[in-house]
PDB file of N, CA, C and O in Angstrom:
ATOM      1  N   MET A   1      78.579  24.023 131.054  1.00  0.00           N
ATOM      2  CA  MET A   1      79.410  23.665 129.915  1.00  0.00           C
ATOM      3  C   MET A   1      78.744  24.156 128.637  1.00  0.00           C
ATOM      4  O   MET A   1      77.547  23.961 128.424  1.00  0.00           O
ATOM      5  N   GLN A   2      79.539  24.790 127.800  1.00  0.00           N
ATOM      6  CA  GLN A   2      79.017  25.340 126.550  1.00  0.00           C
ATOM      7  C   GLN A   2      78.732  24.219 125.551  1.00  0.00           C
ATOM      8  O   GLN A   2      79.505  23.267 125.445  1.00  0.00           O
ATOM      9  N   ASN A   3      77.650  24.330 124.839  1.00  0.00           N
ATOM     10  CA  ASN A   3      77.260  23.345 123.835  1.00  0.00           C
ATOM     11  C   ASN A   3      77.760  23.812 122.473  1.00  0.00           C
ATOM     12  O   ASN A   3      76.992  24.340 121.669  1.00  0.00           O
ATOM     13  N   LYS A   4      79.052  23.614 122.219  1.00  0.00           N
ATOM     14  CA  LYS A   4      79.661  24.070 120.967  1.00  0.00           C
ATOM     15  C   LYS A   4      79.017  23.398 119.761  1.00  0.00           C
ATOM     16  O   LYS A   4      78.756  24.051 118.750  1.00  0.00           O
ATOM     17  N   PHE A   5      78.762  22.102 119.863  1.00  0.00           N
ATOM     18  CA  PHE A   5      78.137  21.388 118.752  1.00  0.00           C
ATOM     19  C   PHE A   5      76.780  22.005 118.407  1.00  0.00           C
ATOM     20  O   PHE A   5      76.492  22.278 117.242  1.00  0.00           O
ATOM     21  N   GLY A   6      75.961  22.219 119.419  1.00  0.00           N
ATOM     22  CA  GLY A   6      74.625  22.776 119.197  1.00  0.00           C
ATOM     23  C   GLY A   6      74.665  24.166 118.588  1.00  0.00           C
ATOM     24  O   GLY A   6      73.881  24.486 117.694  1.00  0.00           O
ATOM     25  N   THR A   7      75.578  24.986 119.074  1.00  0.00           N
ATOM     26  CA  THR A   7      75.719  26.340 118.531  1.00  0.00           C
ATOM     27  C   THR A   7      76.163  26.287 117.080  1.00  0.00           C
ATOM     28  O   THR A   7      75.638  27.015 116.238  1.00  0.00           O
ATOM     29  N   THR A   8      77.125  25.428 116.788  1.00  0.00           N
ATOM     30  CA  THR A   8      77.608  25.281 115.412  1.00  0.00           C
ATOM     31  C   THR A   8      76.492  24.784 114.510  1.00  0.00           C
ATOM     32  O   THR A   8      76.297  25.302 113.410  1.00  0.00           O
ATOM     33  N   LEU A   9      75.761  23.782 114.972  1.00  0.00           N
ATOM     34  CA  LEU A   9      74.659  23.229 114.182  1.00  0.00           C
ATOM     35  C   LEU A   9      73.608  24.303 113.899  1.00  0.00           C
ATOM     36  O   LEU A   9      73.166  24.450 112.760  1.00  0.00           O
ATOM     37  N   ARG A  10      73.211  25.043 114.914  1.00  0.00           N
ATOM     38  CA  ARG A  10      72.220  26.096 114.728  1.00  0.00           C
ATOM     39  C   ARG A  10      72.716  27.145 113.740  1.00  0.00           C
ATOM     40  O   ARG A  10      71.964  27.568 112.861  1.00  0.00           O
ATOM     41  N   ASN A  11      73.971  27.570 113.871  1.00  0.00           N
ATOM     42  CA  ASN A  11      74.518  28.573 112.955  1.00  0.00           C
ATOM     43  C   ASN A  11      74.556  28.072 111.518  1.00  0.00           C
ATOM     44  O   ASN A  11      74.213  28.811 110.595  1.00  0.00           O
ATOM     45  N   LEU A  12      74.969  26.830 111.321  1.00  0.00           N
ATOM     46  CA  LEU A  12      74.996  26.264 109.973  1.00  0.00           C
ATOM     47  C   LEU A  12      73.590  26.190 109.384  1.00  0.00           C
ATOM     48  O   LEU A  12      73.369  26.534 108.222  1.00  0.00           O
ATOM     49  N   ARG A  13      72.654  25.740 110.197  1.00  0.00           N
ATOM     50  CA  ARG A  13      71.258  25.630 109.739  1.00  0.00           C
ATOM     51  C   ARG A  13      70.710  26.994 109.356  1.00  0.00           C
ATOM     52  O   ARG A  13      70.105  27.151 108.296  1.00  0.00           O
ATOM     53  N   GLU A  14      70.921  27.973 110.215  1.00  0.00           N
ATOM     54  CA  GLU A  14      70.416  29.323 109.947  1.00  0.00           C
ATOM     55  C   GLU A  14      71.108  29.961 108.750  1.00  0.00           C
ATOM     56  O   GLU A  14      70.477  30.702 107.996  1.00  0.00           O
ATOM     57  N   ASP A  15      72.404  29.684 108.566  1.00  0.00           N
ATOM     58  CA  ASP A  15      73.127  30.211 107.394  1.00  0.00           C
ATOM     59  C   ASP A  15      72.532  29.694 106.094  1.00  0.00           C
ATOM     60  O   ASP A  15      72.614  30.359 105.061  1.00  0.00           O
ATOM     61  N   MET A  16      71.932  28.508 106.143  1.00  0.00           N
ATOM     62  CA  MET A  16      71.296  27.933 104.963  1.00  0.00           C
ATOM     63  C   MET A  16      69.803  28.269 104.891  1.00  0.00           C
ATOM     64  O   MET A  16      69.085  27.767 104.026  1.00  0.00           O
ATOM     65  N   ASP A  17      69.345  29.128 105.815  1.00  0.00           N
ATOM     66  CA  ASP A  17      67.930  29.516 105.891  1.00  0.00           C
ATOM     67  C   ASP A  17      67.003  28.311 105.996  1.00  0.00           C
ATOM     68  O   ASP A  17      65.962  28.249 105.341  1.00  0.00           O
ATOM     69  N   LEU A  18      67.400  27.356 106.831  1.00  0.00           N
ATOM     70  CA  LEU A  18      66.584  26.167 107.053  1.00  0.00           C
ATOM     71  C   LEU A  18      65.953  26.231 108.438  1.00  0.00           C
ATOM     72  O   LEU A  18      66.586  26.658 109.404  1.00  0.00           O
ATOM     73  N   SER A  19      64.717  25.807 108.520  1.00  0.00           N
ATOM     74  CA  SER A  19      64.088  25.637 109.829  1.00  0.00           C
ATOM     75  C   SER A  19      64.578  24.309 110.407  1.00  0.00           C
ATOM     76  O   SER A  19      65.183  23.502 109.701  1.00  0.00           O
ATOM     77  N   GLN A  20      64.315  24.094 111.675  1.00  0.00           N
ATOM     78  CA  GLN A  20      64.653  22.799 112.263  1.00  0.00           C
ATOM     79  C   GLN A  20      63.912  21.679 111.555  1.00  0.00           C
ATOM     80  O   GLN A  20      64.457  20.593 111.359  1.00  0.00           O
ATOM     81  N   THR A  21      62.684  21.938 111.177  1.00  0.00           N
ATOM     82  CA  THR A  21      61.883  20.942 110.459  1.00  0.00           C
ATOM     83  C   THR A  21      62.497  20.633 109.099  1.00  0.00           C
ATOM     84  O   THR A  21      62.595  19.468 108.713  1.00  0.00           O
ATOM     85  N   ASP A  22      62.912  21.675 108.368  1.00  0.00           N
ATOM     86  CA  ASP A  22      63.531  21.477 107.053  1.00  0.00           C
ATOM     87  C   ASP A  22      64.798  20.640 107.157  1.00  0.00           C
ATOM     88  O   ASP A  22      64.999  19.703 106.383  1.00  0.00           O
ATOM     89  N   LEU A  23      65.654  20.983 108.121  1.00  0.00           N
ATOM     90  CA  LEU A  23      66.887  20.225 108.293  1.00  0.00           C
ATOM     91  C   LEU A  23      66.571  18.790 108.688  1.00  0.00           C
ATOM     92  O   LEU A  23      67.173  17.851 108.165  1.00  0.00           O
ATOM     93  N   GLY A  24      65.638  18.621 109.599  1.00  0.00           N
ATOM     94  CA  GLY A  24      65.251  17.283 110.014  1.00  0.00           C
ATOM     95  C   GLY A  24      64.791  16.429 108.850  1.00  0.00           C
ATOM     96  O   GLY A  24      65.175  15.265 108.740  1.00  0.00           O
ATOM     97  N   ARG A  25      63.983  16.991 107.996  1.00  0.00           N
ATOM     98  CA  ARG A  25      63.511  16.245 106.816  1.00  0.00           C
ATOM     99  C   ARG A  25      64.675  15.881 105.898  1.00  0.00           C
ATOM    100  O   ARG A  25      64.714  14.785 105.340  1.00  0.00           O
ATOM    101  N   ALA A  26      65.624  16.808 105.744  1.00  0.00           N
ATOM    102  CA  ALA A  26      66.752  16.584 104.844  1.00  0.00           C
ATOM    103  C   ALA A  26      67.685  15.478 105.343  1.00  0.00           C
ATOM    104  O   ALA A  26      68.317  14.783 104.548  1.00  0.00           O
ATOM    105  N   VAL A  27      67.763  15.325 106.656  1.00  0.00           N
ATOM    106  CA  VAL A  27      68.696  14.340 107.223  1.00  0.00           C
ATOM    107  C   VAL A  27      67.982  13.194 107.943  1.00  0.00           C
ATOM    108  O   VAL A  27      68.612  12.417 108.662  1.00  0.00           O
ATOM    109  N   ASP A  28      66.680  13.094 107.747  1.00  0.00           N
ATOM    110  CA  ASP A  28      65.873  12.010 108.320  1.00  0.00           C
ATOM    111  C   ASP A  28      65.925  11.998 109.847  1.00  0.00           C
ATOM    112  O   ASP A  28      66.137  10.960 110.474  1.00  0.00           O
ATOM    113  N   MET A  29      65.724  13.188 110.428  1.00  0.00           N
ATOM    114  CA  MET A  29      65.601  13.337 111.877  1.00  0.00           C
ATOM    115  C   MET A  29      64.335  14.154 112.137  1.00  0.00           C
ATOM    116  O   MET A  29      63.848  14.853 111.248  1.00  0.00           O
ATOM    117  N   THR A  30      63.818  14.065 113.337  1.00  0.00           N
ATOM    118  CA  THR A  30      62.652  14.868 113.682  1.00  0.00           C
ATOM    119  C   THR A  30      63.084  16.291 114.041  1.00  0.00           C
ATOM    120  O   THR A  30      64.251  16.544 114.340  1.00  0.00           O
ATOM    121  N   GLN A  31      62.138  17.194 114.005  1.00  0.00           N
ATOM    122  CA  GLN A  31      62.406  18.569 114.430  1.00  0.00           C
ATOM    123  C   GLN A  31      62.827  18.573 115.886  1.00  0.00           C
ATOM    124  O   GLN A  31      63.710  19.336 116.278  1.00  0.00           O
ATOM    125  N   ARG A  32      62.205  17.728 116.689  1.00  0.00           N
ATOM    126  CA  ARG A  32      62.538  17.649 118.110  1.00  0.00           C
ATOM    127  C   ARG A  32      63.994  17.223 118.304  1.00  0.00           C
ATOM    128  O   ARG A  32      64.693  17.774 119.154  1.00  0.00           O
ATOM    129  N   LYS A  33      64.449  16.251 117.523  1.00  0.00           N
ATOM    130  CA  LYS A  33      65.840  15.790 117.624  1.00  0.00           C
ATOM    131  C   LYS A  33      66.800  16.936 117.291  1.00  0.00           C
ATOM    132  O   LYS A  33      67.794  17.136 117.988  1.00  0.00           O
ATOM    133  N   ILE A  34      66.502  17.687 116.227  1.00  0.00           N
ATOM    134  CA  ILE A  34      67.347  18.828 115.860  1.00  0.00           C
ATOM    135  C   ILE A  34      67.358  19.842 117.007  1.00  0.00           C
ATOM    136  O   ILE A  34      68.414  20.359 117.370  1.00  0.00           O
ATOM    137  N   SER A  35      66.200  20.120 117.567  1.00  0.00           N
ATOM    138  CA  SER A  35      66.110  21.049 118.690  1.00  0.00           C
ATOM    139  C   SER A  35      66.942  20.564 119.872  1.00  0.00           C
ATOM    140  O   SER A  35      67.680  21.345 120.473  1.00  0.00           O
ATOM    141  N   TYR A  36      66.830  19.295 120.204  1.00  0.00           N
ATOM    142  CA  TYR A  36      67.582  18.736 121.330  1.00  0.00           C
ATOM    143  C   TYR A  36      69.090  18.795 121.078  1.00  0.00           C
ATOM    144  O   TYR A  36      69.864  19.062 121.998  1.00  0.00           O
ATOM    145  N   LEU A  37      69.503  18.548 119.846  1.00  0.00           N
ATOM    146  CA  LEU A  37      70.925  18.643 119.512  1.00  0.00           C
ATOM    147  C   LEU A  37      71.423  20.087 119.649  1.00  0.00           C
ATOM    148  O   LEU A  37      72.514  20.328 120.166  1.00  0.00           O
ATOM    149  N   GLU A  38      70.618  21.035 119.185  1.00  0.00           N
ATOM    150  CA  GLU A  38      71.012  22.440 119.241  1.00  0.00           C
ATOM    151  C   GLU A  38      71.057  22.973 120.668  1.00  0.00           C
ATOM    152  O   GLU A  38      71.899  23.811 120.988  1.00  0.00           O
ATOM    153  N   THR A  39      70.180  22.507 121.510  1.00  0.00           N
ATOM    154  CA  THR A  39      70.121  23.018 122.879  1.00  0.00           C
ATOM    155  C   THR A  39      70.973  22.207 123.853  1.00  0.00           C
ATOM    156  O   THR A  39      71.122  22.592 125.012  1.00  0.00           O
ATOM    157  N   GLY A  40      71.527  21.101 123.398  1.00  0.00           N
ATOM    158  CA  GLY A  40      72.354  20.271 124.267  1.00  0.00           C
ATOM    159  C   GLY A  40      71.572  19.307 125.134  1.00  0.00           C
ATOM    160  O   GLY A  40      72.135  18.703 126.046  1.00  0.00           O
ATOM    161  N   LYS A  41      70.282  19.151 124.868  1.00  0.00           N
ATOM    162  CA  LYS A  41      69.483  18.199 125.646  1.00  0.00           C
ATOM    163  C   LYS A  41      69.863  16.760 125.322  1.00  0.00           C
ATOM    164  O   LYS A  41      69.617  15.854 126.118  1.00  0.00           O
ATOM    165  N   CYS A  42      70.460  16.553 124.156  1.00  0.00           N
ATOM    166  CA  CYS A  42      71.018  15.243 123.828  1.00  0.00           C
ATOM    167  C   CYS A  42      72.282  15.453 123.003  1.00  0.00           C
ATOM    168  O   CYS A  42      72.454  16.478 122.343  1.00  0.00           O
ATOM    169  N   GLU A  43      73.153  14.467 123.056  1.00  0.00           N
ATOM    170  CA  GLU A  43      74.384  14.506 122.292  1.00  0.00           C
ATOM    171  C   GLU A  43      74.185  13.730 120.996  1.00  0.00           C
ATOM    172  O   GLU A  43      73.395  12.787 120.947  1.00  0.00           O
ATOM    173  N   PRO A  44      74.903  14.127 119.948  1.00  0.00           N
ATOM    174  CA  PRO A  44      74.740  13.407 118.677  1.00  0.00           C
ATOM    175  C   PRO A  44      75.356  12.013 118.754  1.00  0.00           C
ATOM    176  O   PRO A  44      76.421  11.819 119.340  1.00  0.00           O
ATOM    177  N   SER A  45      74.675  11.063 118.158  1.00  0.00           N
ATOM    178  CA  SER A  45      75.262   9.726 118.019  1.00  0.00           C
ATOM    179  C   SER A  45      76.317   9.808 116.912  1.00  0.00           C
ATOM    180  O   SER A  45      76.409  10.808 116.200  1.00  0.00           O
ATOM    181  N   LEU A  46      77.089   8.765 116.784  1.00  0.00           N
ATOM    182  CA  LEU A  46      78.072   8.738 115.692  1.00  0.00           C
ATOM    183  C   LEU A  46      77.378   8.842 114.342  1.00  0.00           C
ATOM    184  O   LEU A  46      77.869   9.515 113.436  1.00  0.00           O
ATOM    185  N   GLU A  47      76.247   8.179 114.212  1.00  0.00           N
ATOM    186  CA  GLU A  47      75.498   8.242 112.944  1.00  0.00           C
ATOM    187  C   GLU A  47      74.955   9.646 112.701  1.00  0.00           C
ATOM    188  O   GLU A  47      74.980  10.129 111.569  1.00  0.00           O
ATOM    189  N   ASP A  48      74.464  10.308 113.751  1.00  0.00           N
ATOM    190  CA  ASP A  48      73.994  11.697 113.610  1.00  0.00           C
ATOM    191  C   ASP A  48      75.134  12.585 113.138  1.00  0.00           C
ATOM    192  O   ASP A  48      74.963  13.394 112.226  1.00  0.00           O
ATOM    193  N   LEU A  49      76.286  12.435 113.754  1.00  0.00           N
ATOM    194  CA  LEU A  49      77.446  13.243 113.415  1.00  0.00           C
ATOM    195  C   LEU A  49      77.860  13.012 111.965  1.00  0.00           C
ATOM    196  O   LEU A  49      78.146  13.962 111.237  1.00  0.00           O
ATOM    197  N   ARG A  50      77.890  11.758 111.554  1.00  0.00           N
ATOM    198  CA  ARG A  50      78.253  11.431 110.177  1.00  0.00           C
ATOM    199  C   ARG A  50      77.247  12.028 109.197  1.00  0.00           C
ATOM    200  O   ARG A  50      77.632  12.636 108.199  1.00  0.00           O
ATOM    201  N   THR A  51      75.970  11.854 109.480  1.00  0.00           N
ATOM    202  CA  THR A  51      74.921  12.359 108.602  1.00  0.00           C
ATOM    203  C   THR A  51      75.006  13.877 108.443  1.00  0.00           C
ATOM    204  O   THR A  51      74.904  14.398 107.332  1.00  0.00           O
ATOM    205  N   LEU A  52      75.191  14.576 109.554  1.00  0.00           N
ATOM    206  CA  LEU A  52      75.259  16.040 109.500  1.00  0.00           C
ATOM    207  C   LEU A  52      76.545  16.516 108.824  1.00  0.00           C
ATOM    208  O   LEU A  52      76.529  17.514 108.105  1.00  0.00           O
ATOM    209  N   ALA A  53      77.652  15.816 109.046  1.00  0.00           N
ATOM    210  CA  ALA A  53      78.907  16.171 108.380  1.00  0.00           C
ATOM    211  C   ALA A  53      78.756  16.044 106.869  1.00  0.00           C
ATOM    212  O   ALA A  53      79.205  16.916 106.125  1.00  0.00           O
ATOM    213  N   VAL A  54      78.127  14.967 106.412  1.00  0.00           N
ATOM    214  CA  VAL A  54      77.911  14.783 104.973  1.00  0.00           C
ATOM    215  C   VAL A  54      76.952  15.842 104.438  1.00  0.00           C
ATOM    216  O   VAL A  54      77.204  16.427 103.384  1.00  0.00           O
ATOM    217  N   PHE A  55      75.862  16.093 105.150  1.00  0.00           N
ATOM    218  CA  PHE A  55      74.886  17.079 104.687  1.00  0.00           C
ATOM    219  C   PHE A  55      75.518  18.459 104.527  1.00  0.00           C
ATOM    220  O   PHE A  55      75.316  19.118 103.507  1.00  0.00           O
ATOM    221  N   PHE A  56      76.279  18.899 105.524  1.00  0.00           N
ATOM    222  CA  PHE A  56      76.884  20.228 105.481  1.00  0.00           C
ATOM    223  C   PHE A  56      78.236  20.238 104.770  1.00  0.00           C
ATOM    224  O   PHE A  56      78.815  21.305 104.564  1.00  0.00           O
ATOM    225  N   ASN A  57      78.744  19.064 104.395  1.00  0.00           N
ATOM    226  CA  ASN A  57      80.050  18.921 103.757  1.00  0.00           C
ATOM    227  C   ASN A  57      81.138  19.569 104.615  1.00  0.00           C
ATOM    228  O   ASN A  57      81.940  20.368 104.132  1.00  0.00           O
ATOM    229  N   LEU A  58      81.143  19.210 105.879  1.00  0.00           N
ATOM    230  CA  LEU A  58      82.136  19.735 106.820  1.00  0.00           C
ATOM    231  C   LEU A  58      82.704  18.596 107.655  1.00  0.00           C
ATOM    232  O   LEU A  58      82.035  17.588 107.885  1.00  0.00           O
ATOM    233  N   SER A  59      83.939  18.766 108.106  1.00  0.00           N
ATOM    234  CA  SER A  59      84.559  17.747 108.943  1.00  0.00           C
ATOM    235  C   SER A  59      83.832  17.651 110.283  1.00  0.00           C
ATOM    236  O   SER A  59      83.276  18.632 110.777  1.00  0.00           O
ATOM    237  N   ALA A  60      83.847  16.473 110.849  1.00  0.00           N
ATOM    238  CA  ALA A  60      83.269  16.274 112.181  1.00  0.00           C
ATOM    239  C   ALA A  60      84.027  17.098 113.212  1.00  0.00           C
ATOM    240  O   ALA A  60      83.439  17.549 114.194  1.00  0.00           O
ATOM    241  N   ASP A  61      85.325  17.300 113.001  1.00  0.00           N
ATOM    242  CA  ASP A  61      86.119  18.126 113.913  1.00  0.00           C
ATOM    243  C   ASP A  61      85.523  19.522 114.034  1.00  0.00           C
ATOM    244  O   ASP A  61      85.437  20.074 115.131  1.00  0.00           O
ATOM    245  N   TYR A  62      85.118  20.083 112.919  1.00  0.00           N
ATOM    246  CA  TYR A  62      84.529  21.420 112.946  1.00  0.00           C
ATOM    247  C   TYR A  62      83.178  21.404 113.659  1.00  0.00           C
ATOM    248  O   TYR A  62      82.895  22.272 114.485  1.00  0.00           O
ATOM    249  N   LEU A  63      82.358  20.424 113.340  1.00  0.00           N
ATOM    250  CA  LEU A  63      81.042  20.322 113.979  1.00  0.00           C
ATOM    251  C   LEU A  63      81.161  20.165 115.491  1.00  0.00           C
ATOM    252  O   LEU A  63      80.324  20.669 116.240  1.00  0.00           O
ATOM    253  N   LEU A  64      82.187  19.475 115.930  1.00  0.00           N
ATOM    254  CA  LEU A  64      82.383  19.237 117.357  1.00  0.00           C
ATOM    255  C   LEU A  64      83.120  20.374 118.058  1.00  0.00           C
ATOM    256  O   LEU A  64      83.283  20.357 119.278  1.00  0.00           O
ATOM    257  N   GLY A  65      83.562  21.358 117.285  1.00  0.00           N
ATOM    258  CA  GLY A  65      84.257  22.493 117.879  1.00  0.00           C
ATOM    259  C   GLY A  65      85.714  22.228 118.181  1.00  0.00           C
ATOM    260  O   GLY A  65      86.315  22.936 118.989  1.00  0.00           O
ATOM    261  N   LEU A  66      86.297  21.216 117.545  1.00  0.00           N
ATOM    262  CA  LEU A  66      87.696  20.876 117.785  1.00  0.00           C
ATOM    263  C   LEU A  66      88.655  21.687 116.911  1.00  0.00           C
ATOM    264  O   LEU A  66      89.862  21.703 117.154  1.00  0.00           O
ATOM    265  N   CYS A  67      88.114  22.352 115.902  1.00  0.00           N
ATOM    266  CA  CYS A  67      88.915  23.257 115.081  1.00  0.00           C
ATOM    267  C   CYS A  67      88.047  24.457 114.724  1.00  0.00           C
ATOM    268  O   CYS A  67      86.822  24.354 114.665  1.00  0.00           O
ATOM    269  N   GLU A  68      88.675  25.567 114.494  1.00  0.00           N
ATOM    270  CA  GLU A  68      87.950  26.815 114.221  1.00  0.00           C
ATOM    271  C   GLU A  68      87.668  27.031 112.739  1.00  0.00           C
ATOM    272  O   GLU A  68      86.750  27.771 112.383  1.00  0.00           O
ATOM    273  N   THR A  69      88.442  26.398 111.884  1.00  0.00           N
ATOM    274  CA  THR A  69      88.312  26.600 110.447  1.00  0.00           C
ATOM    275  C   THR A  69      87.500  25.477 109.829  1.00  0.00           C
ATOM    276  O   THR A  69      87.862  24.308 109.961  1.00  0.00           O
ATOM    277  N   PRO A  70      86.402  25.815 109.153  1.00  0.00           N
ATOM    278  CA  PRO A  70      85.609  24.760 108.501  1.00  0.00           C
ATOM    279  C   PRO A  70      86.414  24.099 107.389  1.00  0.00           C
ATOM    280  O   PRO A  70      86.974  24.780 106.530  1.00  0.00           O
ATOM    281  N   LYS A  71      86.469  22.784 107.409  1.00  0.00           N
ATOM    282  CA  LYS A  71      87.173  22.030 106.378  1.00  0.00           C
ATOM    283  C   LYS A  71      86.156  21.161 105.658  1.00  0.00           C
ATOM    284  O   LYS A  71      85.403  20.423 106.293  1.00  0.00           O
ATOM    285  N   PRO A  72      86.131  21.249 104.319  1.00  0.00           N
ATOM    286  CA  PRO A  72      85.189  20.408 103.573  1.00  0.00           C
ATOM    287  C   PRO A  72      85.479  18.927 103.798  1.00  0.00           C
ATOM    288  O   PRO A  72      86.634  18.513 103.903  1.00  0.00           O
ATOM    289  N   LEU A  73      84.438  18.161 103.868  1.00  0.00           N
ATOM    290  CA  LEU A  73      84.562  16.722 104.013  1.00  0.00           C
ATOM    291  C   LEU A  73      85.002  16.104 102.695  1.00  0.00           C
ATOM    292  O   LEU A  73      85.769  15.141 102.674  1.00  0.00           O
ATOM    293  N   TYR A  74      84.515  16.659 101.609  1.00  0.00           N
ATOM    294  CA  TYR A  74      84.857  16.163 100.275  1.00  0.00           C
ATOM    295  C   TYR A  74      84.790  17.304  99.281  1.00  0.00           C
ATOM    296  O   TYR A  74      84.104  18.302  99.497  1.00  0.00           O
ATOM    297  N   ASP A  75      85.512  17.136  98.194  1.00  0.00           N
ATOM    298  CA  ASP A  75      85.492  18.089  97.102  1.00  0.00           C
ATOM    299  C   ASP A  75      84.178  17.875  96.354  1.00  0.00           C
ATOM    300  O   ASP A  75      83.830  16.742  96.018  1.00  0.00           O
ATOM    301  N   LYS A  76      83.456  18.949  96.095  1.00  0.00           N
ATOM    302  CA  LYS A  76      82.142  18.822  95.441  1.00  0.00           C
ATOM    303  C   LYS A  76      82.245  18.101  94.094  1.00  0.00           C
ATOM    304  O   LYS A  76      81.263  17.522  93.629  1.00  0.00           O
ATOM    305  N   LYS A  77      83.421  18.131  93.467  1.00  0.00           N
ATOM    306  CA  LYS A  77      83.607  17.480  92.176  1.00  0.00           C
ATOM    307  C   LYS A  77      83.899  15.996  92.320  1.00  0.00           C
ATOM    308  O   LYS A  77      83.771  15.229  91.366  1.00  0.00           O
ATOM    309  N   LYS A  78      84.297  15.599  93.539  1.00  0.00           N
ATOM    310  CA  LYS A  78      84.640  14.204  93.788  1.00  0.00           C
ATOM    311  C   LYS A  78      83.638  13.601  94.758  1.00  0.00           C
ATOM    312  O   LYS A  78      82.904  14.318  95.439  1.00  0.00           O
ATOM    313  N   LYS A  79      83.617  12.294  94.810  1.00  0.00           N
ATOM    314  CA  LYS A  79      82.742  11.610  95.756  1.00  0.00           C
ATOM    315  C   LYS A  79      83.324  11.672  97.149  1.00  0.00           C
ATOM    316  O   LYS A  79      84.506  11.964  97.331  1.00  0.00           O
ATOM    317  N   LEU A  80      82.490  11.398  98.123  1.00  0.00           N
ATOM    318  CA  LEU A  80      82.880  11.341  99.529  1.00  0.00           C
ATOM    319  C   LEU A  80      84.048  10.385  99.701  1.00  0.00           C
ATOM    320  O   LEU A  80      84.057   9.294  99.129  1.00  0.00           O
ATOM    321  N   LYS A  81      85.026  10.795 100.485  1.00  0.00           N
ATOM    322  CA  LYS A  81      86.181   9.932 100.738  1.00  0.00           C
ATOM    323  C   LYS A  81      85.700   8.600 101.302  1.00  0.00           C
ATOM    324  O   LYS A  81      84.870   8.557 102.210  1.00  0.00           O
ATOM    325  N   GLY A  82      86.235   7.520 100.751  1.00  0.00           N
ATOM    326  CA  GLY A  82      85.870   6.206 101.239  1.00  0.00           C
ATOM    327  C   GLY A  82      84.579   5.670 100.639  1.00  0.00           C
ATOM    328  O   GLY A  82      84.102   4.603 101.024  1.00  0.00           O
ATOM    329  N   ARG A  83      84.024   6.411  99.704  1.00  0.00           N
ATOM    330  CA  ARG A  83      82.767   5.972  99.073  1.00  0.00           C
ATOM    331  C   ARG A  83      82.971   5.744  97.606  1.00  0.00           C
ATOM    332  O   ARG A  83      82.032   5.372  96.902  1.00  0.00           O
TER     333      ARG A  83
END
């Protein structure tokens, strides 16, 4: 089974020129956790998914591979929906 989430996460991280360690520090996860998420050794918890969606400003649907077009989670000029 293809790890769409992990591939998407790795691509987003690399597009921002972040190492796994850098991303982990930014979202309060270890480098190992980021590695495991990218390789499919573990699945993201709901909190992991929420944290990464907010960090990358992308819908969880996109992160999970349920849609092909990245959709912003919030307008940069406005606060996060529901916040």
